[in-house]
FIKOLZA-1660 file (N, C-alpha, C; in steps of 0.1 Angstrom, whole numbers, plus 5000, padded with zeros to 4 digits):
% residues 210
   i   px   py   pz ch aa at
   1 0241 6572 3303  A  M  N
   1 0237 6565 3317  A  M CA
   1 0236 6575 3327  A  M  C
   2 0227 6575 3336  A  S  N
   2 0225 6585 3346  A  S CA
   2 0233 6581 3358  A  S  C
   3 0239 6592 3365  A  L  N
   3 0247 6590 3377  A  L CA
   3 0238 6593 3390  A  L  C
   4 0244 6587 3401  A  P  N
   4 0236 6591 3414  A  P CA
   4 0236 6607 3415  A  P  C
   5 0225 6612 3421  A  D  N
   5 0224 6626 3424  A  D CA
   5 0221 6629 3438  A  D  C
   6 0218 6641 3442  A  Y  N
   6 0218 6645 3457  A  Y CA
   6 0202 6648 3460  A  Y  C
   7 0194 6643 3451  A  S  N
   7 0180 6646 3454  A  S CA
   7 0174 6640 3467  A  S  C
   8 0177 6627 3469  A  F  N
   8 0171 6621 3482  A  F CA
   8 0175 6630 3494  A  F  C
   9 0188 6632 3494  A  E  N
   9 0195 6640 3505  A  E CA
   9 0187 6654 3506  A  E  C
  10 0186 6660 3495  A  R  N
  10 0180 6674 3495  A  R CA
  10 0166 6674 3500  A  R  C
  11 0158 6664 3496  A  L  N
  11 0145 6662 3500  A  L CA
  11 0144 6660 3516  A  L  C
  12 0153 6652 3521  A  A  N
  12 0153 6649 3536  A  A CA
  12 0156 6662 3543  A  A  C
  13 0166 6670 3537  A  L  N
  13 0169 6683 3544  A  L CA
  13 0158 6693 3543  A  L  C
  14 0151 6693 3533  A  I  N
  14 0139 6701 3532  A  I CA
  14 0129 6698 3542  A  I  C
  15 0128 6686 3545  A  R  N
  15 0118 6681 3554  A  R CA
  15 0123 6681 3568  A  R  C
  16 0134 6688 3571  A  G  N
  16 0139 6691 3584  A  G CA
  16 0151 6683 3589  A  G  C
  17 0155 6674 3582  A  A  N
  17 0168 6666 3587  A  A CA
  17 0180 6676 3586  A  A  C
  18 0187 6676 3596  A  R  N
  18 0200 6685 3596  A  R CA
  18 0212 6677 3591  A  R  C
  19 0211 6664 3593  A  R  N
  19 0223 6657 3590  A  R CA
  19 0219 6644 3583  A  R  C
  20 0222 6640 3571  A  V  N
  20 0218 6629 3564  A  V CA
  20 0230 6620 3561  A  V  C
  21 0228 6607 3564  A  A  N
  21 0237 6597 3562  A  A CA
  21 0234 6586 3552  A  A  C
  22 0241 6581 3545  A  G  N
  22 0239 6570 3536  A  G CA
  22 0246 6558 3540  A  G  C
  23 0240 6546 3539  A  V  N
  23 0245 6533 3543  A  V CA
  23 0244 6522 3533  A  V  C
  24 0254 6515 3531  A  D  N
  24 0253 6504 3522  A  D CA
  24 0262 6493 3527  A  D  C
  25 0260 6480 3523  A  E  N
  25 0267 6468 3527  A  E CA
  25 0272 6461 3514  A  E  C
  26 0284 6454 3516  A  V  N
  26 0289 6445 3505  A  V CA
  26 0291 6432 3511  A  V  C
  27 0291 6420 3502  A  G  N
  27 0296 6408 3507  A  G CA
  27 0284 6399 3513  A  G  C
  28 0272 6402 3507  A  R  N
  28 0261 6391 3511  A  R CA
  28 0263 6377 3504  A  R  C
  29 0269 6377 3493  A  G  N
  29 0269 6366 3485  A  G CA
  29 0281 6357 3487  A  G  C
  30 0292 6360 3491  A  P  N
  30 0305 6352 3491  A  P CA
  30 0304 6340 3501  A  P  C
  31 0312 6330 3498  A  L  N
  31 0312 6320 3507  A  L CA
  31 0322 6321 3518  A  L  C
  32 0329 6331 3518  A  A  N
  32 0341 6334 3529  A  A CA
  32 0341 6349 3531  A  A  C
  33 0346 6352 3544  A  G  N
  33 0348 6365 3547  A  G CA
  33 0335 6372 3553  A  G  C
  34 0337 6383 3558  A  P  N
  34 0326 6391 3565  A  P CA
  34 0317 6397 3555  A  P  C
  35 0306 6402 3561  A  V  N
  35 0297 6413 3554  A  V CA
  35 0301 6426 3560  A  V  C
  36 0304 6434 3551  A  T  N
  36 0309 6449 3555  A  T CA
  36 0299 6458 3551  A  T  C
  37 0297 6468 3560  A  A  N
  37 0289 6480 3558  A  A CA
  37 0296 6493 3561  A  A  C
  38 0292 6503 3554  A  C  N
  38 0297 6516 3557  A  C CA
  38 0286 6527 3557  A  C  C
  39 0286 6536 3566  A  A  N
  39 0278 6547 3568  A  A CA
  39 0287 6559 3567  A  A  C
  40 0282 6569 3558  A  V  N
  40 0289 6581 3554  A  V CA
  40 0280 6592 3553  A  V  C
  41 0285 6605 3557  A  V  N
  41 0278 6619 3556  A  V CA
  41 0286 6626 3546  A  V  C
  42 0279 6630 3536  A  L  N
  42 0285 6640 3526  A  L CA
  42 0284 6655 3529  A  L  C
  43 0294 6662 3526  A  D  N
  43 0292 6677 3527  A  D CA
  43 0286 6681 3514  A  D  C
  44 0274 6687 3513  A  P  N
  44 0268 6690 3498  A  P CA
  44 0278 6700 3491  A  P  C
  45 0286 6708 3499  A  D  N
  45 0294 6717 3492  A  D CA
  45 0307 6712 3488  A  D  C
  46 0311 6699 3491  A  N  N
  46 0323 6694 3488  A  N CA
  46 0322 6679 3483  A  N  C
  47 0315 6675 3473  A  I  N
  47 0313 6662 3468  A  I CA
  47 0321 6660 3456  A  I  C
  48 0329 6649 3457  A  P  N
  48 0338 6646 3446  A  P CA
  48 0331 6641 3434  A  P  C
  49 0336 6644 3422  A  G  N
  49 0329 6640 3409  A  G CA
  49 0331 6625 3408  A  G  C
  50 0321 6619 3400  A  G  N
  50 0322 6606 3396  A  G CA
  50 0318 6595 3407  A  G  C
  51 0312 6599 3417  A  L  N
  51 0305 6590 3426  A  L CA
  51 0295 6581 3418  A  L  C
  52 0296 6569 3420  A  N  N
  52 0286 6559 3414  A  N CA
  52 0286 6546 3423  A  N  C
  53 0277 6537 3418  A  D  N
  53 0278 6524 3424  A  D CA
  53 0291 6518 3422  A  D  C
  54 0296 6513 3433  A  S  N
  54 0311 6508 3433  A  S CA
  54 0312 6497 3423  A  S  C
  55 0303 6490 3420  A  K  N
  55 0305 6479 3409  A  K CA
  55 0306 6484 3396  A  K  C
  56 0302 6497 3393  A  K  N
  56 0303 6503 3380  A  K CA
  56 0316 6510 3378  A  K  C
  57 0324 6511 3388  A  L  N
  57 0337 6519 3387  A  L CA
  57 0350 6510 3386  A  L  C
  58 0360 6514 3380  A  T  N
  58 0371 6506 3378  A  T CA
  58 0379 6505 3392  A  T  C
  59 0387 6495 3395  A  A  N
  59 0393 6494 3409  A  A CA
  59 0401 6506 3411  A  A  C
  60 0408 6512 3401  A  K  N
  60 0416 6523 3403  A  K CA
  60 0407 6535 3408  A  K  C
  61 0397 6537 3401  A  R  N
  61 0387 6549 3405  A  R CA
  61 0382 6547 3419  A  R  C
  62 0378 6534 3421  A  R  N
  62 0372 6532 3435  A  R CA
  62 0382 6535 3447  A  R  C
  63 0395 6530 3443  A  E  N
  63 0404 6533 3454  A  E CA
  63 0407 6548 3456  A  E  C
  64 0408 6556 3444  A  A  N
  64 0410 6570 3446  A  A CA
  64 0399 6577 3454  A  A  C
  65 0386 6573 3449  A  L  N
  65 0374 6578 3457  A  L CA
  65 0374 6576 3470  A  L  C
  66 0377 6563 3473  A  A  N
  66 0378 6559 3489  A  A CA
  66 0388 6566 3496  A  A  C
  67 0399 6569 3491  A  E  N
  67 0409 6576 3498  A  E CA
  67 0404 6591 3500  A  E  C
  68 0398 6596 3491  A  W  N
  68 0393 6611 3494  A  W CA
  68 0381 6610 3503  A  W  C
  69 0372 6602 3502  A  L  N
  69 0362 6600 3512  A  L CA
  69 0366 6598 3525  A  L  C
  70 0375 6589 3528  A  A  N
  70 0380 6585 3540  A  A CA
  70 0387 6598 3548  A  A  C
  71 0392 6607 3539  A  V  N
  71 0398 6620 3545  A  V CA
  71 0389 6630 3548  A  V  C
  72 0378 6632 3539  A  H  N
  72 0370 6643 3540  A  H CA
  72 0357 6641 3545  A  H  C
  73 0353 6628 3548  A  C  N
  73 0339 6626 3553  A  C CA
  73 0338 6618 3566  A  C  C
  74 0328 6622 3574  A  D  N
  74 0324 6614 3586  A  D CA
  74 0321 6601 3580  A  D  C
  75 0326 6590 3584  A  H  N
  75 0322 6577 3579  A  H CA
  75 0326 6566 3590  A  H  C
  76 0320 6554 3590  A  C  N
  76 0323 6543 3597  A  C CA
  76 0321 6530 3590  A  C  C
  77 0331 6522 3590  A  I  N
  77 0330 6509 3585  A  I CA
  77 0331 6497 3593  A  I  C
  78 0321 6489 3592  A  I  N
  78 0320 6478 3602  A  I CA
  78 0320 6464 3593  A  I  C
  79 0328 6454 3599  A  H  N
  79 0329 6442 3593  A  H CA
  79 0321 6432 3604  A  H  C
  80 0312 6425 3599  A  V  N
  80 0306 6414 3608  A  V CA
  80 0310 6400 3602  A  V  C
  81 0316 6393 3611  A  G  N
  81 0323 6381 3607  A  G CA
  81 0314 6368 3605  A  G  C
  82 0321 6358 3602  A  V  N
  82 0314 6346 3597  A  V CA
  82 0306 6339 3609  A  V  C
  83 0312 6341 3621  A  E  N
  83 0305 6336 3633  A  E CA
  83 0290 6342 3634  A  E  C
  84 0290 6355 3633  A  E  N
  84 0276 6362 3634  A  E CA
  84 0268 6359 3622  A  E  C
  85 0274 6358 3609  A  I  N
  85 0267 6354 3598  A  I CA
  85 0260 6341 3599  A  I  C
  86 0267 6330 3604  A  D  N
  86 0262 6318 3606  A  D CA
  86 0251 6317 3617  A  D  C
  87 0254 6326 3628  A  R  N
  87 0245 6326 3638  A  R CA
  87 0231 6333 3636  A  R  C
  88 0233 6345 3629  A  L  N
  88 0221 6353 3626  A  L CA
  88 0214 6350 3613  A  L  C
  89 0220 6345 3603  A  N  N
  89 0218 6344 3588  A  N CA
  89 0223 6357 3582  A  N  C
  90 0226 6357 3569  A  I  N
  90 0232 6368 3562  A  I CA
  90 0224 6381 3562  A  I  C
  91 0210 6379 3561  A  H  N
  91 0202 6390 3560  A  H CA
  91 0204 6398 3573  A  H  C
  92 0202 6393 3584  A  H  N
  92 0203 6398 3598  A  H CA
  92 0216 6403 3600  A  H  C
  93 0226 6396 3596  A  A  N
  93 0240 6400 3597  A  A CA
  93 0244 6414 3590  A  A  C
  94 0238 6414 3578  A  A  N
  94 0241 6426 3570  A  A CA
  94 0234 6438 3577  A  A  C
  95 0221 6436 3582  A  H  N
  95 0215 6448 3588  A  H CA
  95 0222 6452 3602  A  H  C
  96 0227 6441 3608  A  L  N
  96 0235 6444 3620  A  L CA
  96 0247 6453 3617  A  L  C
  97 0253 6449 3605  A  A  N
  97 0265 6457 3601  A  A CA
  97 0262 6472 3598  A  A  C
  98 0250 6474 3592  A  M  N
  98 0245 6487 3588  A  M CA
  98 0243 6495 3601  A  M  C
  99 0235 6489 3610  A  C  N
  99 0232 6496 3622  A  C CA
  99 0244 6500 3630  A  C  C
 100 0254 6491 3631  A  L  N
 100 0267 6495 3637  A  L CA
 100 0274 6505 3631  A  L  C
 101 0275 6505 3617  A  A  N
 101 0280 6515 3610  A  A CA
 101 0275 6529 3612  A  A  C
 102 0261 6530 3613  A  V  N
 102 0254 6542 3614  A  V CA
 102 0257 6547 3630  A  V  C
 103 0257 6538 3639  A  A  N
 103 0259 6542 3652  A  A CA
 103 0274 6545 3655  A  A  C
 104 0283 6543 3646  A  G  N
 104 0297 6546 3647  A  G CA
 104 0301 6558 3642  A  G  C
 105 0292 6566 3635  A  L  N
 105 0296 6580 3630  A  L CA
 105 0299 6589 3642  A  L  C
 106 0308 6599 3638  A  R  N
 106 0312 6608 3650  A  R CA
 106 0300 6615 3655  A  R  C
 107 0290 6619 3646  A  E  N
 107 0279 6626 3650  A  E CA
 107 0267 6619 3645  A  E  C
 108 0255 6618 3654  A  K  N
 108 0245 6610 3650  A  K CA
 108 0236 6617 3638  A  K  C
 109 0232 6610 3628  A  P  N
 109 0224 6616 3618  A  P CA
 109 0210 6618 3621  A  P  C
 110 0203 6625 3614  A  C  N
 110 0188 6627 3617  A  C CA
 110 0181 6618 3608  A  C  C
 111 0187 6614 3597  A  H  N
 111 0179 6606 3586  A  H CA
 111 0191 6597 3579  A  H  C
 112 0186 6585 3576  A  V  N
 112 0196 6576 3570  A  V CA
 112 0189 6570 3556  A  V  C
 113 0196 6572 3546  A  L  N
 113 0192 6565 3533  A  L CA
 113 0200 6553 3532  A  L  C
 114 0191 6542 3532  A  V  N
 114 0196 6528 3531  A  V CA
 114 0193 6521 3518  A  V  C
 115 0204 6516 3513  A  D  N
 115 0204 6508 3500  A  D CA
 115 0196 6495 3502  A  D  C
 116 0186 6492 3493  A  G  N
 116 0178 6481 3495  A  G CA
 116 0163 6484 3496  A  G  C
 117 0156 6474 3500  A  N  N
 117 0141 6476 3502  A  N CA
 117 0136 6475 3516  A  N  C
 118 0145 6475 3524  A  R  N
 118 0141 6475 3539  A  R CA
 118 0151 6483 3548  A  R  C
 119 0145 6489 3557  A  V  N
 119 0153 6497 3567  A  V CA
 119 0155 6487 3579  A  V  C
 120 0168 6485 3583  A  P  N
 120 0170 6477 3595  A  P CA
 120 0161 6481 3606  A  P  C
 121 0157 6472 3614  A  C  N
 121 0149 6475 3627  A  C CA
 121 0155 6482 3637  A  C  C
 122 0168 6480 3639  A  D  N
 122 0174 6485 3650  A  D CA
 122 0182 6498 3647  A  D  C
 123 0180 6504 3635  A  L  N
 123 0186 6517 3632  A  L CA
 123 0183 6528 3642  A  L  C
 124 0193 6535 3646  A  S  N
 124 0191 6544 3657  A  S CA
 124 0185 6557 3653  A  S  C
 125 0180 6559 3641  A  C  N
 125 0174 6572 3637  A  C CA
 125 0164 6567 3625  A  C  C
 126 0154 6578 3622  A  P  N
 126 0145 6573 3610  A  P CA
 126 0154 6571 3597  A  P  C
 127 0149 6561 3589  A  G  N
 127 0156 6556 3577  A  G CA
 127 0146 6556 3566  A  G  C
 128 0153 6554 3553  A  E  N
 128 0146 6554 3542  A  E CA
 128 0151 6545 3532  A  E  C
 129 0144 6534 3528  A  A  N
 129 0150 6524 3520  A  A CA
 129 0149 6529 3505  A  A  C
 130 0160 6527 3497  A  I  N
 130 0160 6531 3484  A  I CA
 130 0165 6519 3475  A  I  C
 131 0156 6514 3467  A  V  N
 131 0159 6502 3459  A  V CA
 131 0170 6507 3448  A  V  C
 132 0182 6499 3447  A  G  N
 132 0192 6505 3437  A  G CA
 132 0197 6518 3441  A  G  C
 133 0198 6521 3454  A  G  N
 133 0203 6533 3460  A  G CA
 133 0217 6537 3455  A  G  C
 134 0225 6526 3455  A  D  N
 134 0240 6528 3452  A  D CA
 134 0241 6534 3437  A  D  C
 135 0231 6533 3429  A  A  N
 135 0233 6539 3416  A  A CA
 135 0223 6552 3414  A  A  C
 136 0216 6555 3425  A  R  N
 136 0206 6566 3425  A  R CA
 136 0210 6577 3434  A  R  C
 137 0217 6575 3444  A  C  N
 137 0218 6584 3456  A  C CA
 137 0234 6584 3458  A  C  C
 138 0237 6598 3459  A  M  N
 138 0252 6600 3460  A  M CA
 138 0258 6595 3473  A  M  C
 139 0251 6597 3484  A  T  N
 139 0256 6593 3497  A  T CA
 139 0257 6578 3498  A  T  C
 140 0247 6571 3493  A  I  N
 140 0247 6556 3493  A  I CA
 140 0259 6552 3484  A  I  C
 141 0260 6558 3472  A  A  N
 141 0271 6555 3463  A  A CA
 141 0285 6556 3470  A  A  C
 142 0287 6567 3478  A  A  N
 142 0299 6568 3487  A  A CA
 142 0300 6558 3496  A  A  C
 143 0290 6554 3503  A  A  N
 143 0290 6543 3513  A  A CA
 143 0295 6530 3506  A  A  C
 144 0289 6528 3494  A  S  N
 144 0293 6515 3487  A  S CA
 144 0307 6514 3483  A  S  C
 145 0312 6525 3479  A  I  N
 145 0326 6525 3475  A  I CA
 145 0335 6523 3487  A  I  C
 146 0333 6530 3499  A  L  N
 146 0342 6528 3510  A  L CA
 146 0340 6513 3515  A  L  C
 147 0329 6508 3515  A  A  N
 147 0325 6494 3520  A  A CA
 147 0333 6484 3510  A  A  C
 148 0332 6485 3498  A  K  N
 148 0338 6476 3489  A  K CA
 148 0353 6477 3489  A  K  C
 149 0359 6487 3490  A  V  N
 149 0373 6489 3489  A  V CA
 149 0378 6483 3504  A  V  C
 150 0372 6485 3515  A  A  N
 150 0376 6480 3527  A  A CA
 150 0375 6466 3528  A  A  C
 151 0364 6459 3522  A  R  N
 151 0363 6445 3522  A  R CA
 151 0372 6438 3513  A  R  C
 152 0375 6444 3501  A  D  N
 152 0384 6438 3492  A  D CA
 152 0398 6438 3498  A  D  C
 153 0402 6448 3505  A  R  N
 153 0415 6448 3512  A  R CA
 153 0416 6438 3523  A  R  C
 154 0405 6436 3530  A  L  N
 154 0405 6427 3541  A  L CA
 154 0407 6412 3534  A  L  C
 155 0400 6409 3523  A  M  N
 155 0401 6397 3517  A  M CA
 155 0415 6394 3511  A  M  C
 156 0422 6405 3507  A  V  N
 156 0436 6403 3502  A  V CA
 156 0444 6399 3514  A  V  C
 157 0443 6405 3526  A  D  N
 157 0450 6402 3538  A  D CA
 157 0446 6387 3541  A  D  C
 158 0434 6383 3541  A  L  N
 158 0430 6369 3546  A  L CA
 158 0436 6359 3535  A  L  C
 159 0437 6363 3523  A  A  N
 159 0442 6354 3513  A  A CA
 159 0456 6350 3516  A  A  C
 160 0464 6360 3521  A  Q  N
 160 0477 6356 3526  A  Q CA
 160 0479 6346 3536  A  Q  C
 161 0469 6345 3545  A  Q  N
 161 0468 6336 3556  A  Q CA
 161 0463 6322 3551  A  Q  C
 162 0454 6323 3541  A  H  N
 162 0448 6311 3537  A  H CA
 162 0451 6310 3521  A  H  C
 163 0463 6308 3517  A  P  N
 163 0464 6307 3502  A  P CA
 163 0459 6296 3495  A  P  C
 164 0456 6297 3482  A  G  N
 164 0450 6287 3474  A  G CA
 164 0434 6288 3472  A  G  C
 165 0428 6297 3478  A  Y  N
 165 0414 6300 3475  A  Y CA
 165 0411 6311 3466  A  Y  C
 166 0421 6320 3463  A  G  N
 166 0420 6330 3452  A  G CA
 166 0413 6342 3458  A  G  C
 167 0411 6344 3472  A  W  N
 167 0405 6354 3478  A  W CA
 167 0409 6368 3473  A  W  C
 168 0421 6370 3469  A  E  N
 168 0427 6382 3464  A  E CA
 168 0421 6387 3452  A  E  C
 169 0415 6378 3445  A  S  N
 169 0409 6382 3432  A  S CA
 169 0393 6379 3432  A  S  C
 170 0389 6369 3439  A  N  N
 170 0374 6366 3439  A  N CA
 170 0367 6372 3452  A  N  C
 171 0374 6377 3461  A  A  N
 171 0368 6384 3473  A  A CA
 171 0360 6374 3480  A  A  C
 172 0362 6361 3480  A  G  N
 172 0354 6352 3487  A  G CA
 172 0341 6346 3480  A  G  C
 173 0339 6352 3468  A  Y  N
 173 0327 6346 3461  A  Y CA
 173 0330 6332 3455  A  Y  C
 174 0320 6325 3453  A  G  N
 174 0319 6312 3449  A  G CA
 174 0324 6309 3434  A  G  C
 175 0334 6313 3430  A  T  N
 175 0339 6310 3416  A  T CA
 175 0342 6295 3415  A  T  C
 176 0344 6291 3402  A  P  N
 176 0347 6276 3400  A  P CA
 176 0360 6273 3408  A  P  C
 177 0370 6281 3407  A  A  N
 177 0384 6280 3413  A  A CA
 177 0383 6278 3428  A  A  C
 178 0374 6288 3434  A  H  N
 178 0372 6287 3447  A  H CA
 178 0364 6274 3453  A  H  C
 179 0355 6270 3446  A  R  N
 179 0347 6259 3449  A  R CA
 179 0355 6246 3449  A  R  C
 180 0366 6246 3438  A  Q  N
 180 0374 6235 3436  A  Q CA
 180 0384 6235 3448  A  Q  C
 181 0389 6248 3452  A  A  N
 181 0398 6247 3463  A  A CA
 181 0392 6242 3476  A  A  C
 182 0379 6245 3478  A  L  N
 182 0371 6240 3490  A  L CA
 182 0373 6224 3490  A  L  C
 183 0371 6218 3478  A  L  N
 183 0372 6204 3479  A  L CA
 183 0385 6199 3481  A  L  C
 184 0396 6206 3474  A  D  N
 184 0409 6202 3476  A  D CA
 184 0416 6204 3489  A  D  C
 185 0414 6217 3494  A  L  N
 185 0420 6221 3506  A  L CA
 185 0411 6221 3519  A  L  C
 186 0399 6221 3517  A  G  N
 186 0391 6220 3529  A  G CA
 186 0385 6233 3533  A  G  C
 187 0377 6234 3542  A  V  N
 187 0370 6246 3549  A  V CA
 187 0380 6253 3558  A  V  C
 188 0380 6266 3558  A  T  N
 188 0387 6274 3567  A  T CA
 188 0378 6281 3577  A  T  C
 189 0385 6286 3587  A  P  N
 189 0376 6294 3597  A  P CA
 189 0371 6306 3591  A  P  C
 190 0375 6311 3580  A  C  N
 190 0369 6322 3572  A  C CA
 190 0357 6318 3565  A  C  C
 191 0354 6306 3562  A  H  N
 191 0342 6302 3554  A  H CA
 191 0329 6302 3563  A  H  C
 192 0318 6304 3555  A  R  N
 192 0304 6306 3561  A  R CA
 192 0299 6292 3561  A  R  C
 193 0298 6286 3572  A  R  N
 193 0293 6272 3573  A  R CA
 193 0278 6271 3571  A  R  C
 194 0272 6281 3572  A  S  N
 194 0257 6280 3569  A  S CA
 194 0253 6281 3553  A  S  C
 195 0263 6285 3546  A  F  N
 195 0261 6285 3532  A  F CA
 195 0263 6272 3525  A  F  C
 196 0253 6269 3517  A  G  N
 196 0253 6255 3511  A  G CA
 196 0264 6249 3506  A  G  C
 197 0273 6255 3497  A  P  N
 197 0284 6249 3492  A  P CA
 197 0294 6245 3503  A  P  C
 198 0295 6253 3514  A  V  N
 198 0305 6249 3525  A  V CA
 198 0297 6238 3533  A  V  C
 199 0285 6241 3537  A  H  N
 199 0277 6232 3546  A  H CA
 199 0277 6217 3540  A  H  C
 200 0275 6217 3526  A  N  N
 200 0275 6203 3520  A  N CA
 200 0288 6196 3521  A  N  C
 201 0299 6203 3521  A  I  N
 201 0312 6197 3522  A  I CA
 201 0315 6192 3537  A  I  C
 202 0310 6200 3546  A  L  N
 202 0312 6196 3561  A  L CA
 202 0302 6184 3565  A  L  C
 203 0292 6184 3557  A  C  N
 203 0281 6173 3561  A  C CA
 203 0282 6161 3551  A  C  C
 204 0292 6161 3543  A  K  N
 204 0293 6150 3534  A  K CA
 204 0295 6137 3540  A  K  C
 205 0288 6127 3539  A  P  N
 205 0290 6114 3548  A  P CA
 205 0303 6108 3543  A  P  C
 206 0309 6102 3553  A  L  N
 206 0322 6094 3550  A  L CA
 206 0318 6081 3542  A  L  C
 207 0326 6079 3531  A  V  N
 207 0325 6067 3523  A  V CA
 207 0335 6057 3529  A  V  C
 208 0330 6046 3533  A  A  N
 208 0340 6036 3538  A  A CA
 208 0348 6030 3526  A  A  C
 209 0361 6028 3528  A  T  N
 209 0369 6022 3518  A  T CA
 209 0369 6007 3520  A  T  C
 210 0370 5998 3510  A  P  N
 210 0370 5985 3513  A  P CA
 210 0383 5979 3519  A  P  C
% end
């Protein structure tokens, strides 16, 4: 199985970019919690081994890599909450998170490598979309790791405030247990009201009892 490499970054540098960032987001699909993006810049002379799509790593390895990256790399993590997700829709909220993450780097990049098939319109510098980038591009892989670890930690915290939905293990995704908890416990302020399973509960017509 091939691992991400530094070829996309190297090509951008050859073309004149002095500082290349990667950006990725996590949390498009969950019924609860924010969508989270991270932008990161790697030092080509100091890249940790084992970078890969965050979904392909064990939780222990993700945590270890995230700790290293947070100390050694310029990075910015942004959470865009459920209010913005419901107002903008998840696609635009994810792009907003990515743009804010890039803008939050200590130094502005010259070129941004974006996971996906579209570069956000409001990106503050030239960008390049890479389909499956978190499994192909080292800098995007690093961003995916930081974003996932940050969001998972946030969902564990939110689970303490709203017990019973299993967010500490399902991260807000619509598992059967989470959907059942929605029916049993109701909708919280952390749920995305524009998402079908949540919207349908809120809009369920009241049944008159005889």
